[in-house]
BAKOL-890186 format. One record per residue (C-alpha): residue in one letter; x, y, z. Coordinates in Angstrom, 2 decimals. Layout:
// BAKOL-890186
(marvex a,(X,Y,Z))
...
This chain:
// BAKOL-890186
(marvex m,(22.79,16.78,-5.20))
(marvex r,(26.45,18.02,-4.09))
(marvex s,(28.92,15.64,-3.06))
(marvex t,(29.29,15.72,0.71))
(marvex r,(32.21,13.69,0.96))
(marvex g,(34.92,15.24,3.37))
(marvex r,(32.15,16.94,5.49))
(marvex n,(31.87,16.09,9.21))
(marvex s,(29.27,13.58,9.81))
(marvex e,(27.14,15.69,12.21))
(marvex d,(26.64,18.04,9.22))
(marvex l,(25.33,15.33,6.81))
(marvex p,(21.52,15.03,6.27))
(marvex l,(19.79,12.23,8.06))
(marvex l,(18.06,9.52,5.94))
(marvex a,(15.31,7.41,7.59))
(marvex v,(15.19,3.89,6.43))
(marvex v,(12.10,1.80,6.92))
(marvex y,(13.82,-1.35,7.62))
(marvex g,(12.91,-4.99,8.17))
(marvex t,(14.60,-8.67,7.57))
(marvex r,(15.61,-9.45,4.26))
(marvex s,(16.44,-5.98,3.34))
(marvex f,(20.07,-5.03,2.49))
(marvex g,(22.62,-5.68,5.26))
(marvex v,(23.00,-2.88,7.44))
(marvex f,(26.78,-2.67,6.75))
(marvex d,(26.11,-2.63,3.26))
(marvex l,(23.85,0.44,3.82))
(marvex a,(26.40,2.11,6.32))
(marvex e,(29.01,1.87,3.57))
(marvex a,(26.88,3.31,1.04))
(marvex a,(25.82,6.21,3.24))
(marvex r,(29.40,7.13,4.34))
(marvex g,(30.27,10.60,3.14))
(marvex t,(26.46,11.13,1.90))
(marvex c,(24.25,11.07,4.88))
(marvex r,(23.53,9.65,8.23))
(marvex l,(21.30,6.83,8.77))
(marvex a,(18.23,6.42,11.10))
(marvex f,(16.00,3.34,11.10))
(marvex v,(12.32,3.11,11.36))
(marvex v,(11.54,-0.64,12.37))
(marvex d,(7.98,-1.84,11.43))
(marvex g,(7.27,-5.44,12.29))
(marvex d,(10.70,-6.78,13.29))
(marvex p,(11.51,-5.03,16.86))
(marvex s,(14.33,-7.63,17.39))
(marvex l,(16.59,-5.56,14.95))
(marvex g,(16.78,-2.41,17.07))
(marvex r,(20.06,-3.69,18.90))
(marvex l,(21.99,-4.21,15.60))
(marvex l,(20.64,-1.14,14.08))
(marvex g,(21.35,0.98,17.07))
(marvex r,(25.11,0.69,16.29))
(marvex l,(24.62,2.64,13.14))
(marvex g,(22.18,5.45,14.05))
(marvex p,(18.92,6.32,16.02))
(marvex v,(16.16,3.49,15.82))
(marvex i,(12.36,4.15,16.16))
(marvex d,(10.06,1.01,16.45))
(marvex i,(6.56,1.62,14.75))
(marvex t,(5.29,-1.88,14.97))
(marvex g,(1.88,-2.23,15.80))
(marvex l,(1.26,1.67,15.51))
(marvex d,(-1.58,3.13,13.44))
(marvex d,(-0.47,5.34,10.48))
(marvex g,(-1.04,8.54,12.62))
(marvex d,(1.02,7.39,15.70))
(marvex a,(3.67,6.01,13.11))
(marvex a,(3.89,9.42,11.44))
(marvex r,(4.28,11.21,14.68))
(marvex t,(6.89,8.80,16.02))
(marvex t,(8.92,9.05,12.83))
(marvex l,(8.85,12.79,13.09))
(marvex q,(10.78,12.93,16.10))
(marvex l,(13.82,11.91,14.06))
(marvex a,(13.45,15.25,11.86))
(marvex p,(14.66,13.12,8.76))
(marvex d,(15.81,15.07,5.73))
(marvex g,(14.64,12.12,3.56))
(marvex i,(13.06,8.71,3.75))
(marvex t,(13.10,5.44,1.81))
(marvex t,(12.80,1.65,2.12))
(marvex f,(14.37,-1.19,0.07))
(marvex m,(11.46,-3.73,0.68))
(marvex d,(8.18,-4.16,-1.12))
(marvex r,(6.26,-4.83,1.96))
(marvex h,(7.18,-1.34,3.52))
(marvex l,(6.29,0.63,0.35))
(marvex a,(2.76,1.45,1.59))
(marvex r,(3.73,2.52,4.91))
(marvex t,(6.73,4.42,3.84))
(marvex a,(4.74,6.35,1.30))
(marvex f,(2.25,7.34,3.98))
(marvex l,(4.97,8.50,6.25))
(marvex a,(6.58,10.65,3.41))
(marvex a,(3.35,12.29,2.75))
(marvex e,(2.74,13.21,6.30))
(marvex l,(6.41,14.54,6.78))
(marvex s,(6.48,16.30,3.30))
(marvex l,(9.50,14.27,2.07))
(marvex p,(10.01,12.83,-1.40))
(marvex f,(8.90,9.24,-1.97))
(marvex h,(6.15,7.43,-4.05))
(marvex s,(2.89,8.86,-3.48))
(marvex p,(0.34,6.43,-1.87))
(marvex e,(-1.34,5.88,-5.11))
(marvex t,(2.01,4.99,-6.77))
(marvex a,(2.90,2.74,-3.96))
(marvex q,(-0.34,0.81,-4.68))
(marvex n,(0.67,0.46,-8.45))
(marvex l,(3.92,-0.76,-7.44))
(marvex i,(2.54,-3.23,-4.85))
(marvex h,(-0.43,-4.77,-6.68))
(marvex k,(0.26,-6.32,-10.01))
(marvex h,(-3.26,-5.83,-11.51))
(marvex e,(-3.11,-1.98,-10.37))
(marvex q,(0.21,-1.65,-12.31))
(marvex r,(-1.20,-3.48,-15.38))
(marvex s,(-4.10,-1.11,-15.28))
(marvex a,(-1.87,2.05,-14.97))
(marvex l,(0.40,0.96,-17.82))
(marvex r,(-2.49,0.27,-19.85))
(marvex r,(-3.92,3.82,-19.28))
(marvex a,(-0.52,5.18,-20.24))
(marvex g,(-0.86,3.53,-23.64))
(marvex l,(1.85,0.95,-23.15))
(marvex p,(0.88,-2.57,-24.96))
(marvex g,(1.19,-5.56,-22.82))
(marvex p,(-0.54,-8.91,-22.25))
(marvex n,(-4.12,-9.37,-21.73))
(marvex w,(-4.96,-10.45,-17.93))
(marvex v,(-7.51,-11.02,-15.58))
(marvex l,(-7.58,-10.75,-11.68))
(marvex v,(-8.97,-13.58,-9.56))
(marvex p,(-10.29,-12.34,-6.23))
(marvex p,(-10.00,-14.25,-3.11))
(marvex d,(-13.71,-15.49,-3.05))
(marvex p,(-13.54,-19.37,-3.70))
(marvex d,(-17.08,-18.69,-5.02))
(marvex v,(-16.03,-16.50,-7.75))
(marvex q,(-14.99,-18.64,-10.82))
(marvex p,(-12.45,-16.67,-13.21))
(marvex d,(-13.43,-15.78,-16.58))
(marvex l,(-10.47,-16.87,-18.65))
(marvex g,(-12.28,-16.77,-22.25))
(marvex g,(-10.33,-13.71,-23.26))
(marvex l,(-7.05,-15.09,-22.79))
(marvex q,(-4.80,-17.08,-24.99))
(marvex f,(-2.83,-20.01,-23.49))
(marvex p,(-0.15,-20.53,-21.98))
(marvex v,(-0.55,-18.06,-19.22))
(marvex v,(1.35,-17.05,-16.29))
(marvex v,(-0.29,-17.40,-12.88))
(marvex k,(1.00,-15.45,-10.04))
(marvex p,(-0.03,-13.70,-6.66))
(marvex d,(-1.29,-10.14,-7.08))
(marvex t,(1.40,-9.13,-4.74))
(marvex g,(4.97,-10.49,-4.12))
(marvex a,(8.32,-10.90,-5.81))
(marvex g,(11.02,-13.15,-6.90))
(marvex s,(8.67,-15.54,-8.86))
(marvex r,(7.28,-16.89,-5.57))
(marvex q,(4.20,-19.05,-6.13))
(marvex t,(4.26,-18.32,-9.92))
(marvex t,(3.89,-20.77,-12.43))
(marvex l,(3.09,-21.43,-16.16))
(marvex a,(-0.24,-23.03,-17.08))
(marvex g,(-1.32,-24.54,-20.37))
(marvex n,(-5.05,-24.69,-19.85))
(marvex e,(-7.70,-23.67,-17.79))
(marvex q,(-7.72,-26.86,-15.57))
(marvex e,(-4.16,-26.25,-14.74))
(marvex v,(-5.00,-22.56,-13.79))
(marvex l,(-7.86,-23.68,-11.50))
(marvex a,(-5.43,-26.21,-9.89))
(marvex f,(-2.94,-23.60,-9.19))
(marvex i,(-5.55,-21.14,-7.69))
(marvex t,(-6.74,-23.70,-5.41))
(marvex r,(-3.24,-24.50,-4.15))
(marvex a,(-2.38,-20.65,-3.69))
(marvex r,(-5.65,-20.23,-1.77))
(marvex s,(-4.49,-23.09,0.67))
(marvex a,(-1.16,-21.22,0.92))
(marvex g,(-2.98,-17.92,2.10))
(marvex i,(-2.52,-16.13,-1.23))
(marvex a,(-5.49,-13.74,-1.56))
(marvex s,(-5.83,-12.72,-5.01))
(marvex v,(-4.19,-14.06,-8.23))
(marvex v,(-3.38,-12.51,-11.71))
(marvex v,(-3.56,-14.64,-14.85))
(marvex e,(-1.88,-13.04,-17.73))
(marvex e,(-0.88,-14.32,-21.32))
(marvex f,(2.67,-15.55,-21.60))
(marvex l,(4.83,-13.20,-23.65))
(marvex p,(6.96,-15.10,-26.23))
(marvex g,(10.71,-14.28,-26.62))
(marvex v,(13.02,-13.51,-29.58))
(marvex p,(14.92,-16.54,-30.30))
(marvex e,(18.19,-14.74,-31.48))
(marvex l,(18.37,-12.83,-28.35))
(marvex m,(17.92,-15.79,-25.86))
(marvex a,(18.89,-19.64,-25.68))
(marvex p,(21.16,-21.24,-25.26))
(marvex n,(23.29,-18.57,-23.44))
(marvex f,(20.59,-15.74,-22.46))
(marvex a,(17.03,-15.53,-21.42))
(marvex s,(14.66,-13.34,-23.59))
(marvex f,(14.27,-10.51,-20.94))
(marvex v,(16.40,-8.04,-19.28))
(marvex s,(15.97,-5.55,-16.29))
(marvex v,(16.70,-2.03,-16.32))
(marvex e,(17.87,-0.27,-13.07))
(marvex s,(17.16,3.62,-12.98))
(marvex v,(17.11,6.31,-10.52))
(marvex i,(15.11,9.50,-9.96))
(marvex g,(16.12,12.54,-8.30))
(marvex a,(15.19,16.21,-8.24))
(marvex g,(12.92,15.60,-11.15))
(marvex q,(15.75,13.90,-13.14))
(marvex l,(15.68,10.28,-14.52))
(marvex r,(18.83,8.54,-15.04))
(marvex h,(18.86,4.87,-16.55))
(marvex l,(22.00,3.31,-14.94))
(marvex a,(22.25,-0.06,-16.39))
(marvex v,(20.60,-2.83,-18.53))
(marvex t,(21.18,-6.11,-16.95))
(marvex g,(21.49,-9.23,-19.03))
(marvex k,(19.80,-12.55,-17.84))
(marvex f,(20.73,-16.09,-18.01))
(marvex p,(17.98,-18.62,-18.99))
(marvex l,(15.44,-19.38,-16.31))
(marvex a,(15.06,-22.40,-14.30))
(marvex y,(11.52,-23.69,-14.84))
(marvex p,(9.12,-21.99,-14.61))
(marvex f,(10.37,-18.44,-13.83))
(marvex r,(13.34,-18.78,-11.33))
(marvex e,(16.34,-16.77,-12.07))
(marvex t,(19.65,-18.44,-12.61))
(marvex g,(21.68,-15.16,-12.47))
(marvex h,(22.49,-11.95,-14.26))
(marvex f,(25.22,-9.76,-15.80))
(marvex i,(25.90,-6.02,-16.43))
(marvex p,(26.33,-4.76,-19.05))
(marvex s,(23.63,-6.90,-20.96))
(marvex h,(24.52,-8.56,-24.30))
(marvex l,(22.04,-6.36,-26.41))
(marvex p,(23.07,-4.36,-29.22))
(marvex q,(22.72,-0.71,-28.86))
(marvex p,(19.35,-0.29,-31.15))
(marvex v,(17.69,-2.77,-28.91))
(marvex v,(19.02,-1.13,-25.78))
(marvex s,(17.51,2.28,-26.97))
(marvex k,(14.11,0.75,-27.48))
(marvex v,(14.07,-0.95,-23.89))
(marvex l,(14.91,2.21,-22.40))
(marvex e,(12.27,4.20,-24.27))
(marvex v,(9.64,1.77,-22.99))
(marvex v,(10.93,1.92,-19.53))
(marvex t,(10.84,5.52,-19.32))
(marvex a,(7.14,5.53,-20.53))
(marvex a,(6.42,2.78,-17.99))
(marvex i,(8.15,4.83,-15.12))
(marvex s,(5.96,7.84,-15.93))
(marvex g,(2.75,6.01,-16.61))
(marvex i,(2.99,4.42,-13.08))
(marvex g,(3.86,7.81,-11.44))
(marvex i,(7.18,7.26,-9.89))
(marvex t,(8.89,10.75,-9.45))
(marvex v,(11.77,9.65,-6.92))
(marvex g,(13.92,6.79,-5.82))
(marvex a,(15.44,3.51,-7.48))
(marvex v,(13.36,1.73,-10.09))
(marvex h,(13.90,-2.04,-11.15))
(marvex s,(12.22,-2.75,-14.45))
(marvex e,(11.89,-6.16,-15.95))
(marvex v,(11.40,-6.08,-19.79))
(marvex k,(10.55,-9.08,-22.09))
(marvex l,(12.09,-8.93,-25.77))
(marvex t,(9.26,-9.99,-27.71))
(marvex p,(8.89,-10.15,-31.68))
(marvex r,(6.35,-6.88,-31.30))
(marvex g,(9.20,-5.24,-29.53))
(marvex p,(10.00,-4.85,-25.49))
(marvex r,(7.24,-5.41,-23.21))
(marvex i,(7.12,-4.45,-19.72))
(marvex i,(6.91,-7.64,-17.49))
(marvex e,(6.97,-5.63,-14.05))
(marvex v,(8.24,-2.41,-12.62))
(marvex n,(9.48,-2.31,-9.02))
(marvex g,(9.90,1.02,-7.02))
(marvex r,(12.82,-0.11,-5.14))
(marvex v,(16.56,-1.44,-5.77))
(marvex a,(16.54,-5.11,-6.53))
(marvex g,(18.23,-7.08,-4.06))
(marvex a,(20.70,-9.04,-6.38))
(marvex i,(21.74,-5.94,-8.46))
(marvex p,(24.08,-3.50,-6.49))
(marvex e,(27.00,-5.71,-5.91))
(marvex v,(27.08,-6.87,-9.77))
(marvex l,(26.79,-3.39,-10.79))
(marvex s,(29.65,-2.40,-8.53))
(marvex r,(31.89,-5.19,-9.86))
(marvex a,(31.40,-4.06,-13.50))
(marvex s,(31.87,-0.47,-12.72))
(marvex g,(32.54,0.79,-9.17))
(marvex f,(29.24,2.66,-9.17))
(marvex s,(27.16,2.34,-5.80))
(marvex l,(23.39,1.96,-6.65))
(marvex l,(22.52,2.15,-2.78))
(marvex q,(24.51,5.50,-2.57))
(marvex s,(22.66,6.86,-5.64))
(marvex t,(19.34,5.78,-4.33))
(marvex m,(20.23,7.64,-0.95))
(marvex s,(21.16,10.62,-2.68))
(marvex a,(17.92,10.78,-4.41))
(marvex a,(15.83,10.20,-1.43))
(marvex l,(17.49,13.23,-0.08))
(marvex g,(16.74,15.52,-3.06))
(marvex g,(19.62,15.05,-5.07))
(marvex a,(19.63,14.76,-8.90))
(marvex p,(21.57,11.81,-10.45))
(marvex a,(25.08,12.48,-11.64))
(marvex g,(25.19,11.99,-15.27))
(marvex t,(22.67,11.14,-17.88))
(marvex d,(23.91,7.92,-19.74))
(marvex l,(24.23,4.47,-18.68))
(marvex v,(27.05,3.82,-16.17))
(marvex p,(30.51,3.12,-18.01))
(marvex c,(31.54,-0.51,-17.28))
(marvex e,(35.12,-1.51,-17.54))
(marvex r,(34.32,-5.25,-17.00))
(marvex i,(31.25,-7.50,-16.94))
(marvex g,(29.87,-8.18,-13.41))
(marvex y,(27.86,-11.23,-12.88))
(marvex r,(25.72,-13.21,-10.31))
(marvex i,(25.14,-16.97,-11.05))
(marvex n,(22.40,-18.82,-9.02))
(marvex v,(22.25,-22.56,-8.76))
(marvex q,(18.71,-23.58,-8.63))
(marvex p,(17.13,-26.76,-7.40))
(marvex p,(15.10,-28.92,-9.92))
(marvex t,(11.38,-28.89,-9.67))
(marvex w,(11.41,-32.47,-8.16))
(marvex a,(13.87,-31.97,-5.33))
(marvex r,(12.60,-31.68,-1.80))
(marvex r,(15.67,-31.57,0.15))
(marvex v,(19.58,-31.03,-0.39))
(marvex r,(21.53,-34.19,0.59))
(marvex s,(24.81,-32.58,-0.04))
(marvex i,(27.12,-30.16,-2.10))
(marvex d,(30.26,-30.82,-3.42))
(marvex g,(32.95,-28.85,-5.38))
(marvex i,(32.72,-25.48,-3.35))
(marvex d,(36.38,-25.04,-2.87))
(marvex a,(37.14,-25.38,-6.65))
(marvex l,(34.81,-22.51,-7.30))
(marvex r,(36.80,-19.97,-5.10))
(marvex s,(39.91,-20.57,-7.22))
(marvex l,(38.14,-19.66,-10.50))
(marvex p,(39.57,-16.42,-12.16))
(marvex g,(37.41,-13.50,-11.51))
(marvex v,(35.38,-14.96,-8.64))
(marvex t,(34.83,-12.77,-5.63))
(marvex s,(32.48,-14.41,-3.45))
(marvex v,(30.79,-17.78,-3.15))
(marvex g,(27.58,-18.12,-0.95))
(marvex v,(26.19,-21.55,0.05))
(marvex l,(22.70,-20.85,1.15))
(marvex r,(21.43,-24.34,1.77))
(marvex n,(23.19,-26.76,3.93))
(marvex d,(23.06,-30.59,3.87))
(marvex g,(19.55,-31.59,4.93))
(marvex d,(17.78,-28.31,4.29))
(marvex p,(14.49,-28.42,2.34))
(marvex v,(13.92,-26.84,-0.99))
(marvex d,(10.66,-26.01,-2.90))
(marvex w,(10.68,-24.59,-6.51))
(marvex r,(7.35,-23.10,-5.63))
(marvex l,(8.96,-20.35,-3.57))
(marvex g,(10.75,-18.76,-6.33))
(marvex t,(14.15,-17.50,-6.94))
(marvex d,(15.01,-17.09,-3.41))
(marvex e,(15.05,-21.06,-2.93))
(marvex l,(18.52,-21.09,-4.76))
(marvex v,(21.39,-23.29,-3.34))
(marvex l,(24.26,-21.53,-4.23))
(marvex v,(25.39,-18.09,-5.68))
(marvex v,(28.72,-17.07,-7.46))
(marvex i,(29.44,-13.49,-7.75))
(marvex g,(32.55,-12.02,-9.66))
(marvex s,(33.62,-10.25,-12.83))
(marvex v,(35.19,-11.02,-16.15))
(marvex a,(36.44,-9.29,-19.22))
(marvex s,(34.36,-10.55,-21.95))
(marvex l,(31.10,-12.50,-22.58))
(marvex d,(33.25,-15.42,-23.73))
(marvex a,(34.85,-15.47,-20.33))
(marvex l,(31.50,-15.34,-18.51))
(marvex e,(30.39,-18.28,-20.56))
(marvex e,(33.78,-20.13,-19.39))
(marvex v,(32.86,-19.15,-15.97))
(marvex r,(29.33,-20.79,-16.03))
(marvex f,(30.82,-23.88,-17.60))
(marvex e,(33.52,-24.33,-14.85))
(marvex i,(30.88,-23.73,-12.09))
(marvex d,(28.58,-26.57,-13.61))
(marvex k,(31.52,-28.74,-14.07))
(marvex a,(32.93,-28.19,-10.47))
(marvex v,(29.67,-28.35,-8.38))
(marvex t,(27.52,-31.40,-7.70))
(marvex v,(24.41,-31.00,-5.65))
(marvex d,(22.83,-34.11,-4.55))
(marvex y,(18.82,-33.99,-3.87))
(marvex e,(16.23,-36.08,-2.53))
């Protein structure tokens, strides 16, 4: 897609964003769209957002409408493209795109992205090796057959993100106990899959044995933008942060990208942003999960490392544009995000001390306190239960380790 920088705003194409709470901030989207497209918003389930969104573009509300009426209402916008940044809107956006003849995931691909068991099946059909797994349906009278699985296993909802209600089980009794808790929490279906071991030399004490790959597809062209390194997880699978570019040597990066390319094709993704999580195992890279949208914590880190706008690239792809370039985005620095997670025994934050010291650390650009004194915390709710987030950039991996050390030294969180 040709650059539209410098054109009058009324001449820019119109991108419809199916939007809801917990998506990217509207002003972040507006900044990414500047000079690339005009924005319109399709609100589905959060009608209170209309007033804020209306400052940035036309808004329509399809809350409560059936698919046919939703498509007819969206057609009134006459958009040139459509996208969403939220998993829970993938199916609806796929339907709207098909009805309006706009590029997006097909309805079948959307189901592969929403349901973990559908995705595992698609990857298996594509010939990609992965863990053995079983789907446990919501019927409490159906007992799961775990006989073909080797323990330990990962137990997680069939739909969801951020390791929410995800745990590690060492035996069948632990699996059954978790399934009981999941059903009481309103989780319908559960996937149980074998835990993939990591490669020790690529992980502790500094890094986790998995990475993510950020990609974009437009006009039939796929570009992998970045390989994102991860810090060691907080038990069981809560992310403590990530950094771009990763620490991996080039031969490993090449293998990771090869697996991700095959997974994207196997799942059927043909347009938009892709966030793929890959475990580094003794048998080579293995897909953990592929997500058909921008990962929430990635764009700012990539921007700190390189100046590249992942949101703008995603918008351009949704409007039919091809990615600019073919290689990973060049990075002048290492962008990072560090999450402070509560321990599994914690139920509430009593106090947080040392925040002012963080803001004076070299390379720190923002510090976000996400839990106030007295706020509850629950590790079962996954990565999003983090207490504190620090974002910035440094010149080297050694400097990154120093920042992590200084954060650990400066901040004290008292829990009950």
